[in-house]
C-alpha positions in Angstrom: 29.1 15.0 -3.6 28.9 11.5 -1.8 27.4 11.1 1.7 27.1 8.1 4.1 24.6 8.0 7.0 25.7 6.3 10.2 22.7 5.5 12.5 24.0 4.9 16.1 22.2 2.8 18.6 22.1 -0.8 19.8 18.3 -0.5 19.9 18.3 -0.2 16.1 20.3 -3.5 15.7 17.8 -5.3 18.0 14.9 -4.0 16.1 13.3 -2.3 18.9 12.9 0.9 16.8 12.7 1.6 13.2 15.3 3.7 11.6 13.1 6.5 9.9 15.9 9.0 10.3 17.9 7.4 7.5 14.8 7.7 5.1 14.4 11.4 5.9 18.0 12.1 5.7 18.6 10.2 2.4 15.5 12.2 0.8 16.7 15.5 2.0 20.1 15.0 0.9 19.2 13.7 -2.6 17.0 17.0 -2.7 20.1 19.2 -2.6 22.2 17.0 -5.0 24.1 14.9 -2.5 24.2 11.1 -3.3 23.8 8.8 -0.3 25.7 5.6 -1.3 25.8 3.8 2.0 23.7 3.6 5.3 25.4 2.0 8.2 23.9 1.1 11.6 26.3 0.6 14.5 25.7 -0.3 18.1 26.9 1.8 21.2 30.3 0.3 21.0 33.3 2.6 20.7 35.6 0.3 18.7 32.9 -0.8 16.1 31.8 3.0 15.9 35.4 4.0 15.3 35.6 1.3 12.5 32.4 2.4 10.9 33.6 6.0 10.8 37.0 5.0 9.3 35.2 3.1 6.5 32.8 5.9 5.9 35.4 8.6 5.5 37.2 6.6 3.1 34.4 6.5 0.6 32.3 9.6 1.4 32.6 13.4 1.4 29.9 13.9 4.0 29.2 11.6 7.1 26.1 12.1 9.0 25.4 10.7 12.3 22.0 10.1 14.1 21.9 9.2 17.6 24.3 8.7 20.6 24.6 12.3 21.8 22.3 12.1 24.9 23.2 12.2 28.5 24.0 8.6 29.3 27.5 6.7 29.4 26.5 4.8 26.1 25.9 8.1 24.1 29.4 8.2 22.7 29.2 9.5 19.1 30.9 12.8 19.8 33.5 11.1 22.0 34.5 8.5 19.4 34.6 11.1 16.5 36.7 13.6 18.4 39.1 10.9 19.5 39.5 9.8 16.0 40.1 13.1 14.7 42.6 14.1 17.5 40.4 16.8 18.8 39.2 17.9 22.2 35.6 17.8 23.5 34.6 21.3 24.8 31.5 22.6 26.7 29.3 24.9 24.7 28.1 27.5 27.2 25.1 28.6 25.3 23.8 25.0 25.1 24.6 24.4 28.7 22.6 27.4 29.8 19.7 26.2 27.8 19.6 22.8 29.4 20.0 24.4 32.9 17.0 26.8 32.2 15.0 23.8 31.1 15.6 22.0 34.3 14.9 25.3 36.4 11.6 25.7 34.5 10.5 22.0 35.3 11.6 22.5 38.9 13.9 19.5 39.1 17.5 19.1 39.6 19.8 18.7 36.7 22.2 15.8 37.1 25.8 16.0 36.3 25.4 13.5 33.2 23.2 16.1 31.4 26.1 18.3 30.6 27.3 15.7 28.2 24.6 16.9 25.9 26.1 20.4 25.7 29.5 19.2 24.4 31.1 20.2 21.2 34.0 19.0 19.2 36.8 21.5 19.1 36.5 23.7 15.9 32.9 22.4 15.2 29.8 24.6 14.5 27.2 24.1 17.1 23.8 22.9 15.8 21.2 24.2 18.1 18.4 21.9 19.3 15.0 23.6 19.1 13.0 20.9 20.4 15.3 19.0 22.7 18.6 19.3 24.7 21.4 17.6 23.0 23.6 19.9 21.0 24.4 18.9 17.4 27.8 19.4 15.8 29.0 20.2 12.3 32.9 20.0 11.3 35.0 19.9 8.3 38.3 17.9 8.9 41.0 16.9 6.3 38.4 17.0 3.3 35.5 15.1 5.1 32.5 16.8 6.5 30.9 15.4 9.7 27.5 16.2 10.9 26.3 14.9 14.1 22.5 14.9 14.9 20.3 13.6 17.7 18.4 10.4 17.3 14.8 11.3 18.0 13.1 12.3 14.8 11.3 15.3 16.4 14.7 16.7 17.2 16.7 15.6 14.1 14.3 16.9 11.6 14.2 20.6 12.5 17.9 20.6 13.3 18.6 19.4 9.8 16.3 21.8 8.1 17.1 24.8 10.0 20.7 24.3 11.1 22.4 21.6 8.8 21.2 22.9 5.4 22.5 26.4 5.8 25.8 25.0 7.2 26.1 22.8 4.2 25.4 25.6 1.6 28.0 27.9 3.6 30.7 25.5 4.1 30.3 22.4 1.7 28.1 23.4 -1.4 29.2 26.9 -1.8 29.3 28.1 -5.5 27.0 25.2 -6.5 23.6 25.9 -8.0 20.8 25.0 -5.6 18.6 22.2 -6.4 14.7 22.9 -6.6 12.1 20.2 -6.5 8.5 19.7 -6.8 6.6 16.6 -5.4 3.8 15.5 -7.5 1.4 13.2 -5.8 -0.7 10.3 -7.3 -3.6 8.1 -6.2 -5.5 5.1 -7.7 -2.3 3.9 -9.5 0.6 1.7 -8.6 4.2 2.6 -8.9 5.0 0.2 -11.7 1.8 1.3 -13.8 2.8 5.0 -13.4 6.3 4.3 -14.2 5.2 2.7 -17.4 3.0 5.7 -18.3 6.0 8.0 -17.7 8.6 5.5 -19.2 9.9 7.6 -22.1 10.2 10.7 -19.9 12.1 8.8 -17.3 14.3 7.0 -19.7 15.3 10.2 -21.5 15.6 12.5 -18.6 18.4 15.0 -18.3 17.1 18.0 -16.7 14.8 18.2 -14.8 15.2 14.7 -13.3 12.2 12.4 -12.4 12.1 10.0 -9.5 9.1 8.0 -8.6 8.8 6.2 -5.2 5.7 4.5 -3.5 4.0 4.5 -0.2 0.8 2.5 0.7 -1.9 3.6 -1.6 0.0 6.5 -3.0 2.8 7.4 -5.3 5.1 10.3 -5.3 7.1 11.6 -8.2 9.8 14.1 -7.5 10.9 16.4 -10.3 14.1 18.2 -9.8 16.4 20.8 -11.5 19.4 22.9 -10.7 19.2 26.6 -11.5 20.5 30.0 -10.5 17.1 31.2 -9.2 13.8 29.7 -8.0 12.0 31.6 -10.9 14.2 30.0 -13.5 13.8 26.6 -11.8 10.1 26.8 -11.7 9.8 27.6 -15.4 11.4 24.1 -16.1 9.5 22.2 -13.4 6.2 23.6 -14.2 6.6 22.6 -17.8 7.3 19.0 -17.0 4.6 19.0 -14.4 2.1 20.0 -16.9 3.3 17.2 -19.3 2.9 14.7 -16.5 -0.4 16.0 -15.4 -1.7 15.8 -19.0 -0.9 12.0 -19.1 -2.4 11.1 -15.7 -5.1 13.6 -14.9 -7.2 11.1 -13.2 -4.5 10.3 -10.7 -2.5 13.3 -9.9 -4.2 15.0 -7.1 -1.4 17.5 -5.8 1.7 19.2 -6.9 3.1 19.3 -3.4 3.9 16.8 -0.8 0.5 16.2 1.1 -1.6 13.0 1.5 -4.9 12.7 -0.4 -7.0 13.1 2.7 -5.5 16.5 3.1 -6.8 17.5 -0.4 -10.2 16.0 0.4 -10.5 18.0 3.7 -9.5 21.2 1.9 -12.0 20.7 -1.1 -15.0 19.7 1.1 -14.3 22.6 3.8 -14.1 25.1 0.9 -17.4 23.9 -0.4 -19.1 23.6 3.0 -19.7 19.9 2.3 -19.9 17.3 5.0 -19.0 13.7 5.5 -19.7 10.5 7.6 -18.3 7.1 7.3 -19.0 3.6 8.3 -16.3 1.2 8.7 -15.8 -2.6 9.3 -12.5 -4.0 8.3 -10.5 -0.9 8.7 -11.9 -0.4 12.3 -11.6 3.4 12.2 -8.5 3.9 10.1 -10.4 6.1 7.6 -11.6 8.4 10.2 -8.2 8.5 11.8 -6.6 9.6 8.5 -9.1 12.5 8.0 -9.1 13.8 11.6 -5.2 13.9 11.4 -5.8 16.8 9.1 -6.0 20.3 10.7 -9.6 21.7 9.7 -11.2 18.3 9.3 -13.8 19.3 12.0 -15.5 21.6 9.6 -16.3 18.8 7.2 -16.3 15.6 9.1 -19.7 14.8 10.9 -18.6 11.6 12.4 -18.3 7.8 11.8 -19.3 4.3 12.9 -17.0 1.4 13.4 -19.4 -1.4 13.0 -17.2 -4.4 13.1 -19.7 -7.1 14.1 -23.0 -8.0 12.2 -24.9 -7.2 15.3 -23.5 -3.5 15.2 -24.2 -3.2 11.4 -27.8 -4.2 12.1 -28.4 -2.1 15.3 -26.7 1.0 14.4 -27.0 1.3 10.7 -30.3 -0.7 10.0 -28.4 -3.2 7.7 -31.2 -5.7 7.0 -30.7 -9.0 9.0 -31.4 -11.1 5.8 -28.3 -9.4 4.2 -26.1 -10.6 7.0 -27.4 -14.0 8.0 -29.0 -16.9 6.4 -28.2 -19.3 3.6 -28.8 -17.0 0.8 -27.6 -13.9 2.5 -24.9 -11.9 0.5 -23.0 -11.5 3.8 -21.3 -8.5 5.6 -18.6 -8.5 2.8 -21.0 -7.7 -0.1 -22.0 -4.8 -2.4 -25.5 -4.9 -0.8 -24.0 -4.2 2.5 -21.5 -1.6 1.5 -24.2 0.3 -0.1 -26.7 0.3 2.9 -23.8 1.2 5.1 -22.8 4.3 3.1 -26.3 5.4 2.7 -27.3 5.0 6.4 -24.1 6.7 7.5 -25.1 9.7 5.4 -28.5 9.8 6.6 -27.9 9.3 10.3 -25.3 12.1 10.1 -27.4 14.1 7.6 -24.2 14.7 5.7 -23.6 15.4 2.1 -21.6 12.2 1.7 -21.5 8.8 3.4 -18.6 6.4 2.9 -18.5 2.6 3.7 -15.7 0.0 3.9 -16.4 -3.8 4.6 -14.0 -6.6 3.8 -11.8 -9.4 4.7 -8.3 -8.0 6.0 -7.1 -11.3 7.0 -5.2 -13.3 7.9 -8.0 -15.9 7.6 -11.1 -16.2 5.3 -14.3 -14.6 6.5 -17.7 -15.7 5.3 -15.7 -18.2 3.1 -14.5 -15.2 1.2 -10.8 -14.6 0.4 -8.4 -12.2 2.0 -8.3 -9.0 0.4 -11.9 -8.9 -1.0 -13.1 -5.4 0.1 -16.3 -3.4 -1.0 -16.4 0.4 -0.5 -19.4 2.6 -1.0 -19.8 6.4 -1.8 -23.3 7.7 -1.1 -24.1 11.4 -2.0 -27.2 13.3 -1.2 -29.6 13.2 -4.2 -27.2 11.0 -6.2 -27.0 7.3 -6.9 -24.7 5.4 -4.5 -21.7 3.9 -6.1 -20.1 0.6 -4.9 -16.6 -0.7 -6.0 -15.2 -4.2 -5.5 -11.5 -4.3 -4.5 -9.2 -7.3 -4.7 -6.1 -6.3 -2.5 -3.0 -8.1 -1.8 -0.7 -7.9 1.3 -0.8 -8.4 4.9 -3.7 -7.2 7.2 -2.3 -3.8 7.7 -1.6 -3.3 4.1 -5.1 -4.3 3.0 -6.4 -2.0 5.6 -4.5 1.1 4.6 -5.2 0.4 0.8 -8.8 0.1 1.4 -8.9 3.5 3.2 -6.7 5.2 0.7 -8.6 3.8 -2.2 -12.1 5.2 -1.0 -10.5 8.5 -0.4 -9.1 8.3 -4.1 -12.7 7.5 -5.2 -14.2 10.3 -3.1 -11.7 12.8 -4.7 -12.5 11.6 -8.0 -16.3 12.4 -7.4 -15.5 15.7 -6.1 -13.4 16.6 -9.1 -16.3 15.4 -11.4 -18.8 17.3 -9.4 -16.7 20.5 -9.7 -16.7 20.0 -13.5 -20.5 19.8 -13.7 -20.8 22.9 -11.6 
């Protein structure tokens, strides 16, 4: 089964927003055995949209649209598709009632153009919008299946999960065995090195299948199989997971799709351990990652963004002769990383103290090259460890890799402590 994604919106072509919907849809479709061969972006133009649809239906079984179903005159996805298929646009009363109730609750008057969001192509199944107003559509016509979704990700994602997937299994994938997947998460290793470690498994894969892909500071491996039931699928997936874990025990931190900061928050909260951090070049990014996880308040004491030498000295008592002077190691040094980690822990009276200091770029600092970063981990009643990193990439890449690396190192420390206990 082949699919094509058509993202609608001139703002996408102008680069004003990033097309994250295509990434989400491709991933979700692949998980149910539907191959996305093409992704198309088209502006809010009827003739060009019609051309894109004609091309898509000539080479795909499923065409998925995102965007162009709002209340304004340039939201024309339903109009163009209905016209191309020779079908009428109708008003879905249930959706219209929902829109009218929303405006009533807000105490504002509903303009006439908002009714456009409640339209449905003749013969289509309505896809209810749980987080917005625009009604989605799903319709099969002359052997091609069309799915129309809203553009905002907060509306598209729940609509796809809760409305589209059941529709696909009922109308398109009926009789096929479902695909089951597990997401294995890795840190402290790059995609190419991980792939090399699993090369023989990937090369000889038949069932289950193995698909690695990377994000900044982490790598995910999706293992998938078709099976009549979840129980039978898990037998195969668990066997492969164990084999992969045995090869990379020091890097695999989870068997479901969560970031490493999530694992750390859970581990430390369960052990009633606490953490504080001192950041320089990451400017609070490490704290932002941790505080994005629900429950972080139980283990996170606080943090310090000590960007300047003055703040390092005033707030965390970094010795002046470490920071200034002809023979000073400088702010970007193992000596300063060590003091920052230890002082953050002491000031917060936490079990752990973390530190990051480095050169994120784009220019040199203290005559030190871009990408040179030192991270420190201080633990109560234990010796502080400091690691030197030599990272590549732009400023934001270096910042996120620095934060993810220290989280990986902390995870390793927590795992080692668990073994000792």
